[in-house]
C-alpha positions in Angstrom: -45.7 -80.8 -111.9 -48.0 -83.8 -111.7 -49.3 -84.9 -108.3 -48.8 -88.5 -107.4 -52.4 -88.6 -105.9 -54.2 -87.6 -109.1 -55.0 -91.2 -110.1 -56.5 -92.1 -106.7 -59.4 -89.7 -107.0 -61.4 -92.1 -109.1 -60.7 -94.9 -106.6 -62.1 -92.8 -103.7 -65.4 -92.2 -105.6 -65.7 -95.8 -106.6 -65.1 -96.9 -103.0 -67.7 -94.4 -101.7 -70.3 -95.6 -104.2 -69.5 -99.2 -103.3 -70.0 -98.5 -99.5 -73.2 -96.6 -100.1 -74.5 -99.5 -102.2 -73.7 -102.1 -99.5 -75.3 -100.0 -96.8 -78.4 -99.3 -98.9 -78.8 -103.1 -99.7 -78.5 -104.0 -96.0 -81.0 -101.3 -95.1 -83.6 -102.3 -97.7 -83.2 -106.0 -96.6 -83.8 -105.1 -93.0 -86.8 -102.9 -94.0 -88.3 -105.8 -96.0 -87.9 -108.2 -93.0 -89.5 -105.7 -90.6 -92.4 -105.2 -93.0 -93.0 -109.0 -93.2 -92.8 -109.2 -89.4 -95.5 -106.5 -89.1 -97.7 -108.3 -91.5 -97.3 -111.6 -89.6 -98.1 -109.9 -86.3 -101.2 -108.4 -87.8 -102.3 -111.8 -89.2 -101.7 -113.3 -85.7 -103.9 -110.6 -84.1 -106.7 -111.1 -86.7 -106.4 -114.9 -86.3 -106.9 -114.5 -82.5 -110.0 -112.4 -83.1 -111.5 -115.1 -85.3 -110.6 -117.9 -82.9 -112.0 -116.1 -79.9 -115.2 -115.4 -81.8 -115.5 -119.1 -82.5 -114.7 -120.1 -78.9 -117.2 -117.6 -77.4 -120.0 -118.7 -79.8 -119.2 -122.4 -79.0 -119.4 -121.7 -75.3 -122.7 -119.9 -75.8 -124.2 -122.8 -77.7 -123.0 -125.3 -75.2 -124.6 -123.2 -72.4 -127.9 -122.9 -74.2 -127.9 -126.5 -75.4 -128.4 -127.5 -71.7 -131.9 -127.3 -70.2 -132.8 -123.6 -69.9 -135.7 -122.0 -68.1 -138.2 -120.2 -70.2 -139.1 -116.5 -69.7 -141.7 -117.2 -67.0 -139.2 -119.5 -65.2 -141.7 -122.4 -64.9 -140.6 -124.7 -67.7 -137.3 -126.1 -69.2 -136.6 -125.9 -72.9 -133.8 -126.4 -75.3 -133.4 -123.6 -77.8 -132.0 -125.8 -80.5 -134.7 -128.5 -80.0 -134.5 -131.8 -78.1 -135.3 -135.5 -78.6 -138.2 -137.2 -76.9 -137.5 -140.9 -76.5 -141.0 -141.7 -75.3 -142.9 -143.3 -77.1 -140.4 -143.2 -79.9 -137.4 -141.1 -81.0 -138.9 -137.8 -82.2 -137.4 -134.3 -82.5 -139.2 -131.4 -80.7 -138.4 -127.9 -81.8 -138.6 -124.7 -79.7 -139.2 -121.1 -80.4 -137.4 -119.4 -77.5 -134.7 -116.7 -78.0 -131.1 -117.2 -76.8 -128.6 -114.6 -75.6 -125.0 -114.6 -76.7 -122.4 -111.8 -76.1 -124.8 -109.0 -75.7 -126.7 -110.2 -78.8 -130.2 -111.5 -78.6 -130.9 -114.2 -81.2 -134.6 -114.6 -81.8 -136.1 -117.9 -82.8 -136.9 -116.2 -86.1 -133.2 -115.6 -86.7 -132.4 -119.3 -86.3 -132.7 -121.0 -89.7 -133.9 -124.6 -89.2 -133.4 -127.3 -91.8 -134.8 -130.8 -91.4 -134.8 -133.8 -93.6 -137.3 -135.7 -91.5 -138.7 -135.5 -88.0 -135.5 -137.0 -86.4 -132.8 -134.8 -87.8 -132.5 -131.0 -87.5 -129.9 -128.3 -88.3 -130.1 -124.9 -86.7 -128.0 -122.1 -88.2 -127.5 -118.6 -86.8 -125.0 -115.8 -86.5 -123.5 -114.3 -83.4 -122.2 -110.7 -83.7 -119.5 -109.4 -81.2 -118.8 -105.8 -80.2 -115.2 -105.9 -81.6 -116.6 -106.4 -85.2 -115.9 -110.2 -85.3 -118.7 -112.7 -85.7 -119.4 -116.4 -85.7 -121.6 -118.6 -87.9 -123.1 -121.4 -85.8 -124.6 -124.7 -86.9 -126.2 -127.0 -84.4 -126.9 -130.5 -85.8 -129.2 -132.8 -83.8 -129.7 -136.3 -85.2 -130.7 -139.8 -84.6 -127.4 -141.3 -85.8 -128.5 -141.8 -89.4 -128.5 -138.3 -90.5 -129.4 -137.6 -94.1 -127.1 -134.6 -94.0 -123.7 -135.4 -95.5 -120.8 -135.4 -93.0 -123.0 -134.6 -90.1 -123.8 -138.0 -88.5 -124.4 -137.7 -84.8 -124.7 -140.4 -82.1 -128.4 -141.4 -81.5 -130.1 -138.4 -80.0 -126.8 -136.5 -80.1 -125.6 -133.1 -81.0 -122.8 -131.9 -83.3 -121.9 -128.2 -83.1 -119.9 -126.5 -85.8 -118.7 -122.9 -85.4 -116.9 -120.7 -87.9 -115.4 -117.6 -86.3 -114.4 -114.6 -88.5 -112.4 -111.5 -87.5 -114.5 -109.2 -89.7 -117.9 -109.2 -91.2 -116.6 -107.8 -94.5 -116.3 -110.8 -96.9 -114.2 -108.7 -99.3 -111.5 -107.9 -96.7 -108.2 -109.4 -98.0 -107.2 -109.9 -94.3 -110.4 -111.8 -93.4 -109.5 -114.9 -91.3 -111.7 -117.9 -90.5 -111.2 -120.3 -87.6 -113.5 -123.3 -87.2 -114.3 -125.5 -84.2 -116.4 -128.6 -83.9 -117.9 -130.1 -80.7 -120.1 -133.1 -80.0 
């Protein structure tokens, strides 16, 4: 005697395979979305590290660009140099260290470039304890800077800071955030 359900066995297996395929597709799609969200969250965190490194270095430079007392406390100086308007506009450089984020930056660590006696660029690096760092460039000029894209108001200052989340240049997740101030 032939059972009337013998033809439905193939349908049940086909239905089961179809349901497993649909559930597997949905699961893999959700896994892919979750992975992308984790990557975006990680990039956001690294971006914040780079931004905060740039902000902290910019705040440090703004602080030190004001008149500061020297080590003996009897004279004011500007670590990135200053302009003397008497008798004429001339740039005067200084050799005092500055202190940023538990990092002492000696005058010898500050790279100075000058195209004449009235324009100067000071470059240095500030390292932070979380592994991030910032490259700082302080441009002081007389308004007719010979440095391309760095013209400043007469006797003015332009500060450019590039913050990085890691000091490893080969890190594929290295993030840079830049800030300018004048």
